C-alpha positions in Angstrom: -81.9 -63.0 73.2 -84.6 -64.1 70.7 -84.7 -67.5 69.3 -82.8 -67.2 66.0 -85.3 -69.6 64.4 -88.1 -67.1 64.8 -89.1 -65.4 61.6 -90.8 -62.0 61.8 -92.6 -60.3 58.9 -92.1 -56.5 58.8 -94.5 -54.5 56.6 -93.2 -51.3 55.2 -95.1 -48.7 53.0 -92.3 -46.6 51.4 -95.0 -44.3 50.0 -98.7 -44.3 49.1 -97.8 -42.2 46.1 -98.1 -43.9 42.7 -97.3 -42.9 39.1 -100.4 -44.9 37.9 -104.1 -44.0 38.2 -105.9 -47.4 37.7 -109.7 -47.2 37.9 -109.9 -50.5 39.9 -107.3 -49.5 42.6 -108.4 -49.6 46.2 -107.0 -46.1 46.6 -108.6 -42.9 45.4 -106.5 -40.8 43.1 -106.1 -38.1 45.7 -104.3 -40.6 48.0 -101.7 -41.3 45.4 -100.0 -37.9 45.4 -96.3 -37.8 46.2 -96.5 -36.6 49.8 -95.1 -38.6 52.7 -92.5 -41.3 52.4 -90.6 -43.4 54.9 -87.4 -41.4 54.1 -88.8 -37.9 54.8 -87.6 -37.9 58.4 -85.3 -40.9 58.6 -82.4 -41.5 56.2 -81.6 -44.7 54.3 -78.7 -45.2 56.7 -81.1 -45.1 59.7 -83.4 -47.7 58.1 -80.3 -49.9 57.3 -79.0 -49.5 60.8 -82.4 -50.2 62.3 -82.7 -53.5 60.4 -79.3 -54.6 61.7 -80.6 -54.4 65.2 -82.9 -57.3 64.5 -80.2 -59.8 63.6 -81.4 -62.1 66.4 -84.4 -62.9 64.2 -84.9 -63.9 60.6 -86.7 -61.0 59.0 -89.0 -61.1 56.0 -89.6 -57.6 54.8 -92.7 -56.8 52.8 -93.3 -53.6 50.8 -96.5 -52.2 49.3 -98.1 -48.9 48.5 -98.6 -46.9 46.3 -95.6 -47.8 44.2 -92.6 -48.6 46.4 -90.1 -48.0 43.5 -91.4 -44.5 42.7 -88.9 -43.1 45.3 -85.1 -43.5 45.3 -84.8 -44.5 48.9 -86.5 -47.8 48.3 -83.7 -49.0 45.9 -81.0 -47.8 48.3 -82.4 -49.5 51.4 -83.1 -52.8 49.6 -79.6 -52.9 48.2 -78.3 -52.9 51.7 -81.0 -55.1 53.4 -80.5 -58.0 50.9 -76.8 -58.2 52.0 -77.8 -59.1 55.6 -77.7 -62.7 56.5 -80.9 -62.5 58.7 -83.0 -61.1 55.8 -84.6 -64.2 54.4 -84.9 -65.1 50.7 -88.2 -64.9 48.9 -89.7 -61.8 50.4 -92.4 -60.0 48.5 -92.6 -56.4 47.1 -95.7 -55.2 45.2 -94.9 -53.2 42.1 -96.6 -51.9 38.9 -93.5 -53.0 37.0 -93.0 -49.5 35.5 -89.5 -49.2 37.0 -88.3 -52.7 36.1 -85.1 -51.5 34.4 -84.1 -49.3 37.4 -84.8 -52.2 39.8 -82.6 -54.5 37.7 -79.8 -52.0 37.7 -79.9 -50.6 41.3 -81.1 -53.4 43.6 -80.9 -56.8 41.8 -81.3 -59.7 44.1 -83.0 -63.1 44.0 -83.9 -62.6 47.6 -86.7 -60.3 46.3 -89.8 -61.8 44.8 -91.8 -59.1 43.0 -95.6 -59.2 42.7 -95.7 -57.6 39.2 -99.1 -56.1 38.4 -99.9 -55.7 34.7 -102.0 -52.6 34.2 -103.1 -52.4 30.6 -103.8 -48.6 30.4 -100.1 -48.0 31.0 -98.2 -50.9 29.4 -98.6 -52.7 26.1 -98.4 -56.4 26.3 -94.9 -56.4 24.7 -93.7 -53.8 27.2 -95.0 -55.8 30.2 -93.6 -59.0 28.8 -90.1 -57.4 28.2 -90.0 -55.9 31.7 -91.1 -59.1 33.4 -88.7 -61.2 31.4 -85.8 -58.9 32.4 -86.7 -59.3 36.1 -87.3 -63.1 35.7 -83.8 -63.5 34.3 -82.6 -62.1 37.7 -84.9 -64.6 39.5 -86.8 -61.7 41.0 -90.4 -62.5 39.9 -92.9 -64.0 42.3 -95.9 -63.7 39.9 -97.6 -61.4 37.4 -101.0 -60.1 38.8 -103.7 -59.4 36.2 -107.0 -57.9 37.5 -110.0 -59.2 35.6 -111.5 -55.7 35.2 -113.9 -54.7 32.5 -111.2 -52.5 30.9 -108.5 -55.2 31.1 -110.6 -58.0 29.7 -112.0 -56.0 26.9 -108.7 -54.5 25.8 -107.0 -57.9 26.1 -109.6 -59.3 23.7 -109.9 -56.3 21.4 -106.3 -55.2 21.1 -104.6 -58.6 21.2 -107.3 -61.1 20.3 -106.4 -62.9 23.5 -108.2 -64.5 26.5 -106.7 -64.6 30.0 -105.8 -68.2 29.2 -103.7 -67.0 26.3 -102.1 -64.5 28.6 -101.3 -67.2 31.2 -99.7 -69.4 28.5 -97.6 -66.5 27.1 -95.9 -65.9 30.5 -95.7 -69.7 31.2 -93.2 -69.8 28.3 -90.7 -67.9 30.5 -91.7 -69.7 33.7 -93.8 -66.9 35.2 -97.1 -67.6 36.9 -100.0 -65.2 36.0 -102.5 -64.7 38.8 -106.0 -63.7 37.7 -107.4 -61.4 40.4 -111.0 -60.4 40.9 -111.8 -56.7 40.5 -113.1 -55.5 43.9 -116.0 -53.8 42.3 -117.4 -57.1 41.1 -115.7 -59.8 43.2 -116.7 -58.1 46.5 -120.2 -57.3 45.4 -122.7 -60.2 45.8 -125.4 -57.9 44.3 -123.6 -57.7 41.0 -126.0 -59.3 38.5 -123.3 -61.6 37.1 -121.6 -62.2 40.5 -121.9 -66.0 40.4 -120.7 -66.2 36.8 -117.8 -63.9 37.6 -116.9 -65.9 40.6 -116.8 -69.1 38.6 -114.7 -67.4 36.0 -112.1 -66.4 38.5 -112.2 -69.9 40.1 -110.9 -71.4 37.0 -107.5 -69.9 38.1 -107.6 -69.8 41.9 -109.2 -72.3 44.1 -112.6 -71.8 45.8 -110.8 -72.1 49.1 -108.5 -69.2 48.1 -111.5 -67.2 46.9 -113.0 -67.5 50.3 -109.9 -66.3 52.1 -109.4 -63.4 49.6 -113.0 -62.3 50.1 -112.8 -62.5 53.9 -113.7 -65.5 56.1 -116.4 -64.4 58.5 -115.6 -66.2 61.7 -113.2 -64.8 64.3 -110.0 -66.8 64.8 -106.9 -67.1 66.9 -104.1 -65.3 65.1 -100.3 -65.1 65.5 -100.0 -61.6 64.0 -99.0 -60.1 67.3 -96.3 -62.7 67.6 -94.9 -62.7 64.1 -96.2 -59.9 61.9 -95.7 -56.2 62.4 -96.1 -52.9 60.6 -93.2 -50.4 60.8 -94.4 -46.8 60.7 -92.6 -43.8 59.2 -91.4 -42.8 62.7 -90.2 -46.4 63.4 -93.1 -47.2 65.7 -93.9 -50.9 65.5 -97.5 -52.0 65.6 -99.5 -55.2 64.9 -102.8 -55.4 63.0 -104.2 -57.4 65.9 -104.4 -54.4 68.2 -103.6 -50.7 68.4 -100.8 -50.7 71.0 -97.2 -49.8 70.3 -94.8 -52.8 70.1 -91.6 -50.9 70.2 -89.4 -48.9 67.9 -87.5 -50.1 64.8 -84.6 -47.7 65.1 -84.0 -48.7 68.7 -84.2 -52.4 67.9 -86.9 -52.9 70.5 -89.9 -55.1 69.9 -92.6 -56.5 72.3 -94.2 -59.7 70.9 -97.2 -61.5 72.2 -96.4 -64.8 73.9 -99.4 -66.6 72.4 -102.0 -66.2 69.7 -104.9 -63.9 70.3 -108.5 -64.0 69.2 -109.1 -61.6 66.3 -112.4 -60.7 64.5 -110.9 -58.8 61.6 -111.7 -60.3 58.2 -108.2 -60.4 56.7 -108.3 -60.4 52.9 -104.7 -60.0 52.1 -102.7 -63.1 51.3 -100.0 -61.5 53.5 -102.4 -61.5 56.5 -104.6 -64.6 56.4 -101.8 -67.2 56.6 -101.3 -65.9 60.2 -104.9 -67.0 61.1 -105.1 -70.1 63.2 -108.0 -71.7 61.2 -105.9 -72.5 58.1 -102.7 -74.4 57.4 -101.0 -71.9 55.1 -97.4 -71.2 55.8 -96.9 -67.6 57.0 -93.4 -67.3 55.7 -93.0 -66.5 51.9 -96.8 -66.2 51.5 -96.5 -65.1 47.9 -94.5 -68.2 46.9 -96.9 -70.4 48.8 -99.9 -68.8 47.1 -98.4 -69.4 43.6 -97.5 -73.0 44.5 -101.0 -73.8 45.8 -102.8 -72.3 42.8 -100.4 -73.9 40.3 -101.3 -77.2 41.7 -105.0 -76.3 41.6 -104.8 -75.5 37.9 -102.9 -78.6 37.1 -105.5 -80.8 38.9 -108.6 -78.9 37.8 -108.1 -79.7 34.0 -111.5 -78.4 32.8 -112.4 -76.6 29.6 -111.8 -72.9 29.8 -114.9 -70.6 29.8 -114.5 -66.9 28.9 -116.4 -64.1 30.6 -118.0 -60.8 29.3 -119.3 -58.0 31.4 
C-alpha cells in the first residue's frame, strides 16, 4: 500500500479543442478543432471509478488544453472528483473563462483553483471582470492571466485608457491576482530588438528568478517527475515527462513510480513542471497558489515606479 502522505500530480488534457483563436497561443488554429477528447472511448463513470482506485494517495489533478470546459464531460467528472477525500484542495485548471457561468452552475467547488486567462479579442473588460468575480465568490480563482501581447496592450490602452498596472489594481479590488505573462513571440526571442526592455517590463510583475524558470533554465537537473508527476492519456496509459515508458494504467489503478529522482535535461518552462526539478526550492504541490504567493511578495517588496511599454 502506498504511503497515504504521498501526493501525486495527474495531468489531464480533456481536449485540445478550443473555442478561441488567440494569435499568441502556442497552438496553431488547426490543432484547436473539436476532435479527440478524453471521453470519446471512456465514459465519465470510468474516469470517476479510475480516480477512486488511487485513494491510497493524495491526488492533485491538473487540466489544460485547449479549453477543458468546452466539453460536457469535464464538468461531470470534476463534480464527482471533488467529492473524493483524496483529491486535494487547490488544484489548477486552465481556462479562457468563457464558460464561467456554466462552471459556477455545474461543478462549483473551492477545491478548484482556475487559471483564468483574459483574452481581449473575445471579452470586454466588463465581461471578464463579471465572470471572474462570479468565480471568485465561489473561491475558485487562482489568478487571472493576462498576456502582454501587442494586441492586448494596445487595446487595453486605446479602448480603456488603462495600463497593466490599472488592470492589476482593478482586480485587486475583488482580491484577485493578475499575472502579467510574456508573449512567447517576444519573451522567448532574444533577437527581438526590444527584448531587454520587454524583459524589464515583465519583471515589474514577476521576479527575475521566475522569468528564468519560465524561459527555461539551461542546466540538467535531478527531477522527481517520475516519482510524483504523471500524464494520463486518453486510453488511461500513465506516463511521466522524464521518460517515454508506460507507468501503468489509470483505469486499472496501477502505477509504477521511480524510487528516486532521475537526471533530466529537458528545459521545463511550465510552472507545473519546474517545481519538480531538484535545483529549486519551490513546492511541487499547489504550484499555481505558490506562484501567486511568491510574486505577490515580490511586487510588495519591489516598490518601484511603474514603467509602461510600447511595441
